[in-house]
C-alpha positions in Angstrom: -48.8 -11.5 -20.8 -46.5 -14.3 -22.1 -48.1 -17.4 -23.7 -46.6 -19.6 -20.9 -48.3 -17.5 -18.2 -51.6 -17.7 -20.0 -51.4 -21.5 -20.3 -50.4 -21.7 -16.6 -53.5 -19.7 -15.5 -55.7 -21.8 -17.7 -54.3 -25.0 -16.2 -54.6 -23.7 -12.7 -58.3 -22.8 -13.3 -59.0 -26.3 -14.8 -57.3 -28.1 -11.9 -59.0 -26.1 -9.2 -62.4 -27.0 -10.6 -63.3 -23.4 -11.4 -66.7 -23.1 -13.0 -69.1 -20.3 -13.9 -71.9 -19.3 -11.5 -74.4 -20.6 -14.0 -72.8 -24.1 -13.9 -72.7 -24.1 -10.1 -76.4 -23.1 -10.0 -77.5 -26.2 -11.8 -78.5 -28.2 -8.7 -75.5 -27.8 -6.4 -76.0 -26.1 -3.0 -72.5 -24.9 -2.7 -69.6 -24.2 -5.1 -66.8 -26.7 -5.9 -63.9 -25.2 -3.9 -62.2 -28.3 -2.6 -62.9 -30.2 0.5 -64.3 -28.2 3.4 -65.5 -29.6 6.8 -69.2 -29.3 7.6 -69.7 -26.8 10.4 -70.6 -27.6 14.0 -70.3 -26.1 17.5 -70.2 -27.7 20.9 -69.7 -26.0 24.3 -68.2 -28.3 26.9 -69.5 -26.9 30.2 -67.9 -29.4 32.5 -65.5 -32.3 32.2 -64.4 -34.8 34.9 -62.5 -38.1 35.3 -62.8 -40.3 38.4 -61.4 -43.7 39.2 -62.0 -45.9 42.2 -63.6 -43.2 44.2 -61.1 -40.4 43.6 -61.4 -37.4 41.4 -58.5 -37.2 39.0 -59.6 -34.2 37.1 -62.5 -31.8 37.1 -62.8 -28.7 34.9 -65.7 -26.2 34.6 -63.8 -24.0 32.1 -64.7 -20.9 34.0 -61.2 -19.3 33.4 -61.5 -17.5 30.1 -58.4 -18.0 27.9 -57.0 -20.9 30.0 -56.9 -24.3 28.4 -55.5 -26.2 31.4 -57.1 -28.2 34.2 -57.2 -26.4 37.5 -56.0 -29.5 39.5 -55.0 -33.0 38.6 -55.4 -35.7 41.3 -55.9 -32.9 43.9 -52.5 -31.3 43.1 -51.2 -28.4 41.1 -51.7 -29.0 37.4 -48.7 -26.8 36.4 -47.0 -29.8 34.8 -50.2 -31.5 33.6 -51.7 -29.6 30.7 -54.3 -30.9 28.2 -52.5 -32.4 25.2 -53.8 -31.5 21.7 -53.2 -34.4 19.3 -54.8 -33.0 16.2 -55.8 -29.5 15.2 -55.5 -26.1 16.9 -56.9 -26.2 20.5 -55.7 -23.5 22.9 -57.0 -21.0 25.4 -58.8 -19.0 22.8 -61.5 -21.7 22.8 -62.2 -21.3 26.5 -64.8 -18.5 26.8 -68.0 -17.7 28.6 -67.6 -20.6 31.0 -67.2 -23.3 28.4 -64.7 -25.0 26.0 -66.1 -24.0 22.6 -65.2 -26.3 19.7 -66.0 -25.9 16.1 -64.7 -27.0 12.6 -62.0 -24.2 12.4 -58.5 -25.6 12.3 -59.5 -29.3 12.0 -57.1 -31.6 10.2 -57.8 -34.1 7.5 -56.2 -37.4 8.6 -58.2 -39.8 6.3 -61.6 -39.2 4.7 -62.8 -37.1 7.6 -61.8 -34.0 9.5 -60.8 -34.3 13.2 -59.6 -32.6 16.3 -58.9 -34.1 19.7 -57.0 -33.7 22.9 -55.9 -36.1 25.7 -56.4 -35.7 29.5 -53.5 -35.9 32.0 -54.0 -38.6 34.6 -51.5 -37.4 37.2 -49.9 -34.2 38.3 -46.7 -35.0 36.4 -48.7 -34.8 33.1 -48.7 -38.5 32.3 -51.2 -39.2 29.5 -51.2 -43.0 29.4 -52.1 -45.6 32.0 -52.3 -49.4 32.3 -56.0 -50.5 32.4 -55.8 -52.1 35.9 -54.5 -48.7 37.3 -57.9 -47.0 36.6 -60.4 -49.6 35.6 -63.0 -50.4 38.2 -65.5 -47.6 38.5 -63.5 -45.4 36.0 -66.0 -42.7 35.2 -65.5 -40.1 32.5 -68.1 -37.3 32.2 -68.8 -34.3 30.0 -71.7 -31.9 29.9 -72.3 -30.4 26.5 -74.5 -27.3 26.1 -76.7 -26.7 23.0 -74.6 -28.7 20.5 -75.1 -27.5 17.0 -74.6 -30.3 14.5 -75.8 -30.8 11.0 -75.7 -34.4 9.8 -72.2 -35.9 9.9 -70.3 -34.1 12.7 -70.0 -35.9 16.0 -68.5 -35.4 19.4 -66.9 -38.5 21.1 -65.8 -39.0 24.7 -63.6 -42.1 25.1 -60.6 -44.3 25.6 -57.7 -44.8 23.1 -55.7 -48.0 22.9 -52.1 -46.8 22.8 -50.9 -49.7 20.8 -53.3 -49.3 17.8 -54.4 -45.6 18.5 -58.0 -46.8 17.9 -60.8 -45.4 20.1 -61.8 -48.7 21.8 -64.5 -47.3 24.0 -66.5 -44.1 23.5 -69.8 -42.4 23.7 -70.8 -40.7 20.4 -73.1 -37.7 20.2 -74.4 -36.6 16.8 -77.4 -34.7 15.3 -79.4 -37.7 14.6 -78.0 -40.6 16.6 -76.1 -41.5 19.7 -74.2 -44.6 20.5 -71.7 -46.5 22.7 -69.0 -47.5 20.2 -65.6 -49.0 19.6 -63.2 -49.1 16.7 -61.5 -52.2 15.4 -61.3 -55.8 16.8 -64.7 -57.0 15.7 -64.4 -60.8 15.1 -67.2 -60.7 12.6 -65.0 -58.5 10.3 -61.4 -59.5 10.9 -60.2 -57.9 7.7 -61.5 -54.4 8.6 -59.3 -52.9 11.3 -61.0 -49.4 11.1 -64.5 -50.7 11.4 -66.7 -49.1 14.1 -69.1 -51.2 16.1 -72.1 -49.6 17.7 -73.7 -50.8 20.9 -77.1 -49.5 21.9 -77.4 -47.0 19.1 -80.4 -44.7 19.3 -82.1 -42.4 16.9 -82.5 -38.9 18.3 -83.4 -37.2 15.0 -87.0 -36.7 16.3 -85.8 -34.5 19.2 -86.7 -30.9 18.4 -83.9 -29.0 20.2 -81.0 -30.4 22.2 -80.4 -27.9 25.1 -77.9 -30.1 26.9 -76.3 -33.6 26.7 -74.7 -35.3 29.7 -72.4 -38.1 28.7 -71.1 -40.6 31.2 -68.7 -43.4 30.2 -67.8 -46.2 32.6 -65.1 -48.9 32.5 -65.4 -51.8 35.0 -62.6 -53.7 36.7 -62.5 -56.4 34.0 -62.7 -53.9 31.2 -66.5 -53.9 30.9 -67.8 -50.9 28.9 -71.1 -49.1 29.6 -72.4 -45.6 29.4 -75.4 -43.2 29.4 -76.4 -40.1 27.7 -79.1 -37.8 29.1 -80.4 -35.3 26.6 -82.5 -32.3 27.6 -84.8 -31.6 24.7 -86.9 -28.4 25.1 -86.6 -28.8 28.8 -87.6 -32.5 28.9 -85.0 -35.2 29.8 -84.4 -38.3 27.7 -82.1 -40.9 29.1 -80.3 -43.5 27.0 -78.4 -46.4 28.8 -76.0 -48.5 26.8 -73.7 -51.5 27.4 -71.2 -53.4 25.3 -72.3 -56.9 26.2 -70.0 -59.1 23.9 -67.0 -60.3 25.8 -64.7 -59.5 22.9 -65.7 -55.8 23.4 -64.2 -55.7 26.9 -60.9 -53.9 27.3 -57.8 -55.7 28.5 -56.8 -54.6 32.0 -53.1 -55.2 31.0 -53.3 -52.9 28.0 -52.2 -49.3 27.9 -54.7 -46.5 27.2 -55.3 -42.8 27.2 -58.4 -40.6 27.7 -59.5 -38.2 25.0 -62.2 -35.9 23.7 -62.7 -36.2 19.9 -64.6 -34.1 17.4 -65.2 -35.4 13.9 -66.7 -33.8 10.8 -66.8 -34.7 7.1 -66.3 -32.6 3.9 -69.3 -31.3 2.1 -70.3 -34.1 -0.3 -68.4 -34.4 -3.6 -69.0 -36.6 -6.6 -65.8 -37.3 -8.6 -66.7 -40.2 -10.9 -69.2 -42.8 -12.0 -68.5 -46.4 -13.1 -69.5 -47.3 -15.7 -70.1 -43.9 -17.2 -71.7 -45.3 -20.3 -73.4 -48.4 -21.5 -74.6 -49.6 -24.9 -78.4 -49.6 -25.3 -78.3 -53.2 -26.5 -76.4 -54.3 -23.4 -78.8 -52.5 -21.1 -81.7 -54.0 -22.9 -80.2 -57.5 -22.6 -79.8 -56.9 -18.8 -83.5 -56.1 -18.5 -82.7 -52.4 -17.9 -80.6 -53.2 -14.8 -77.1 -51.9 -14.1 -74.7 -52.2 -11.2 -73.4 -48.7 -10.7 -70.7 -47.2 -8.5 -70.2 -43.6 -7.5 -66.9 -42.2 -6.2 -66.5 -39.0 -4.2 -66.5 -37.7 -0.6 -69.0 -37.9 2.3 -71.1 -40.6 0.6 -73.1 -42.6 3.2 -75.6 -45.4 3.3 -78.3 -42.9 4.1 -77.4 -40.6 1.2 -80.1 -39.8 -1.4 -79.1 -40.7 -4.9 -81.1 -39.3 -7.9 -80.4 -40.3 -11.5 -82.6 -38.4 -13.9 -82.5 -37.7 -17.6 -80.5 -34.5 -18.4 -82.7 -31.5 -17.7 -85.2 -33.7 -15.7 -87.2 -34.3 -18.9 -88.2 -37.9 -18.2 -88.8 -40.6 -15.6 -86.0 -41.1 -13.1 -83.8 -44.2 -12.7 -84.8 -46.4 -9.7 -82.0 -47.3 -7.3 -81.7 -50.0 -4.6 -79.3 -52.0 -2.5 -77.2 -49.0 -1.6 -73.9 -49.8 0.0 -70.9 -47.7 1.1 -67.5 -48.4 -0.5 -64.6 -47.7 1.8 -65.1 -45.3 4.7 -67.2 -42.7 2.9 -65.6 -42.4 -0.5 -68.0 -44.4 -2.7 -71.5 -45.9 -3.1 -72.5 -49.0 -5.0 -76.1 -49.7 -6.0 -78.5 -51.4 -8.4 -79.9 -49.0 -11.0 -83.0 -49.9 -13.0 -83.7 -47.7 -16.0 -87.3 -46.9 -17.1 -86.2 -47.3 -20.8 -83.2 -48.6 -22.6 -83.0 -46.2 -25.5 -80.0 -43.8 -25.9 -80.1 -41.0 -23.3 -78.0 -38.8 -21.1 -78.4 -38.8 -17.3 -77.5 -36.4 -14.5 -76.7 -37.7 -11.0 -77.4 -35.9 -7.8 -76.3 -37.0 -4.3 -77.7 -35.5 -1.1 -75.9 -36.0 2.2 -76.8 -34.2 5.3 -79.0 -31.7 3.5 -76.2 -30.8 1.0 -76.6 -31.7 -2.6 -73.9 -32.2 -5.2 -74.6 -32.6 -9.0 -72.6 -34.3 -11.7 -74.3 -33.3 -15.0 -74.3 -35.7 -17.9 -72.5 -38.2 -15.7 -74.0 -41.3 -17.4 -74.8 -42.1 -21.0 -76.8 -44.8 -22.7 -75.5 -45.0 -26.3 
């Protein structure tokens, strides 16, 4: 083999993050093979859209292999298919009387993975509408059977603003929380256009097994947003009613919108870098053993568990507090208090959604 080929193979291995099995075994729950979405599965058993007393669309997905509403506004839906916006969604997902969605084929638009499709609102296949056309007892429903989530993945049922393409009204169903939410336009955070505001968020992590979830989103005549989620847990119903009460959260009846179903997942957590990655012992001592620390990676959330321990776990751990997310999910900042200020080398572990990533010898006190 020529020398140039050997160098190319070595460079490729280095850039791909290839490591020995022994190195991977030191605290990481899965190998470093790039960004991969966390798995999930939802089976949509029934979907319906109603407005002002009329049924625009109802689909029970009982035609295996057919990803197409049976009727739209009481007429033939030949010219009114569902419209996939992101990822591969076709008839192969309609099976056993449900629309079965999972992480396969999702796209990576930002720091997450996503797939979604829009609903036709008339028999000609129109996807958008002016608010005043449908607002006023607009009711969007979906019945989800036995959703299998782990941590980050979520299913959302909602309304998109066609001007900003933000989801401005949606019900969100995840493994540990549900919420009525909207994206953007929060007057408290004018400089954060992508911010998500939650209304009536509820913790459902205590539920043992979600057999079924019935989601109902409603938009009133003046753009008022409300919704409910009824969860069947081991045969027992749990109802959660939610409402977006701030007036700024109401939708503009003159605006243009679309209806969509949206699935979101995140990569398995990654840890790319630490700042600072070293500090002088004298400086740490002068700061009383305290250090403002930042971690950079993927799928880092405010409920992530951060562990900073001497290399080999041979001493007392560093205490962390004031954890805050940097960006969407690409970083964490925190206050770290060291048990001692003498020279040492520290490993950093981050656990998100039950998955742990290790960065050995990530931080040095010299």
